[in-house]
C-alpha positions, 0 to 999 in steps of 0.5 A: 580562498576569496579576498573577504574570507583571508585572514586580517594581517596587522601593520604598522599603518593599522588605525583601529581594532581589527574585526579578528581580534574583535571577535574574541569579545563578541558572542555568536548567533547560532541556530538550533540543530538542523535535521535534513531528514525531516519530512512532510509526514502527511499520512500521520497528518491526515490519518484520524487518531484513535485512542486504543486501550490495551494496546490492541483494536479490533476491527469488527465486520459484516460477514463476508463470504471470499473465496481464492481472490488472492494472487500467485507468486513464482519462484524464478531462476534466471530466465526460468519461471515456476509457480510455487506449488502452496501458492495454487491453493489461492485458486478458488478450486483449490482454496484450503487444499494442502495435498503437496503430492497433487500440488506439486503435480499440478505445478509441474503440468504449467508450461512457461510462455513469453509474450510480447506487446500486442499478443492476444492471449484470449479472444472473446468467442473462441474456445477457453481451453486454458488458465493462465497465471501471469508471472510477469507483465501487464495485460488488457482484458476488453470486451465488445460493447453494445455498438461495437466499440472495445470496452475496458474490462481491467488491467492484469498485472504480476500474480493476477490469473484468468480462466480458472472459471472455465476449468470445469465447465462443458466446452466454454468460451472466452467471454472477454478479450486479453491482449498484452500491453507489455512484454512478459511471462506467463504460466498455462495449463491446459483445460484437459490435463488439469482435467486428467490430473482430477480424473487421476486424484481422489483427494482433489475429486473431494476438494472440488465435490467440497467447493461445489457443495458449499452452500450459496450464500446471497451476497450483496455487490460488496460480498457481505451476507445479504440483509433480506428486505422488502419494498414496494408491496402492497396489502399484507404480505409475509415480511422477510426475517433477517439479521446482520451477520458478523465475522467470527474471527474478526481481525485485531491489530496490535501497537507496534513500537518504534524505539531507541536509546538516547545517551547524553554524557552528563558532563555535557548535560552539566557544562554545555547547556547554554544558551541551548539545552543540549538534552532537550535538542538531542531529544528533539532530533530523536523524536523526529527521527522516530516520527520518520520511521513510524511514517515510514512503517505506516506505508511499508509495514508488511502487517498493517502498512497501507501498501500491504493491507489494501484488499487485492480487489482494490489493487488496480494496474496503470493502463500504460505505465506512467500515471494518467488521468484516466488512471486516477479517476479508476482509482478514485471511483472504486470508492466513495468519497475518496479524500486523499491520495498518497504519492511519491513526488516523482509519481506526482511529477510523471501525472503532471507530465501526462496531463500536460501532454493532454492539455489538461490543468491540475487543480490546486486544493488548500490543506491545512493551509498548504496549496497542493496539486489534486485530481478531481478535487482530491489532494495529491499528497507527497509521500517519499516513503512510498518506495521506487522499485528498480525498474523506476515503478511506484504506487499511488495509495487512495484512502477515505479516513475516519472511524465514523466513515468506515475508512482508514484510521491511526491507531495510538495510545495517549497518556503514557508514562513520561509522555512527551508527544501523543503517543511517544514517551522518553523514560529516564533509565539511569547514569552508567559508571562513566556518566552516560545518561540514558532515556527510552524514547518509544512511540506506539503506533499502528494503522487499520482499514475498517472496510476493504473499499476505504483503501486502494492501490494504483500499482506499477505506476511508471515514473521514469520519463519516457523518450 
């Protein structure tokens, strides 16, 4: 025990009142109850919140033609990996196909193969005689540029596939090179084995005929049904007639809820309210906890969370593992007017280290009075709710926000009964026979992506320092 904190002892030589005795007559100055779990909650602070009457928000879009652009999942039993048969319907040729006997037979024809960094899985110009499904790992897809240089086309990772478009072609050749960047596992099937299964299955033949006979709708670069226009004409030519088609079954977002029952004993509320109101501070801390849960759900909810709501075409992989300036450039340029990026603080630190290696400074921008790191003028906002996997990888989210900007928006409803904060209310539930007062505290919220390119994710961002 330190000298300052030792108890005072009365002595015969004491000439004045001791501080220990004096404190019995003094009043202490107290802080309000503090809470360590409060974060900056940048997602809630940056999303524009839209009043959602009726609790449902419908996103109407132009009609988009999309076939088989999903990712494939696998079953893993130790080192043995097998494709889930139903997941094969994510292939464009098998979209909507549900003959489980054929899907099981097709799944059993895939063979597992391990690859190491540097392995060439497909070489441009060589025969394209396999379909590959990547179960785990990262590969680079490249082609030879017009001047002989290597041009990167993209990065493929867990759940991606390549070689499907060549399955029904006659003696096709690879139009790109695929080279492994990390060790990993893939499943492969030879093209002739797939053709043999098609020859033996009338239902699979009918499925392929149905897909190939679908009308070839004209689309723009975003997959939307094209609006026919004419320009640069002279004289009096016949002008094209057109209309903007809409999706027949637009997505609807229902408000989600986070709730708890706050209980305060009446004796506490009656007797222990000075200088601070106990019920008020209990409610304040409960609201903070609910807002933290709301932030977590906006990122991780499987239905409307940003990580799960991103279109597969708007997900990209890092080139090497750690987040590099090139990776963030790719993420930003996937959409017009990227306004914010959200990343775990460890991912921001990893990006800073990569910039330091290259001698590149990270800029700063002012966001609501806060000086925050930025890249290309886009703020990198810290968000501890973005998970870090056991393999020390995370994600970086890029968004364009606003209803008038065809971006990402938050959904809530203001004007609730007994509302305490916008979209949050505390309703009195009564007093029990034990004298306990109960309040139902609820917050209603969701998030909506108005068009797919409003939200993008850089996946498998390595945050662990490399040796």
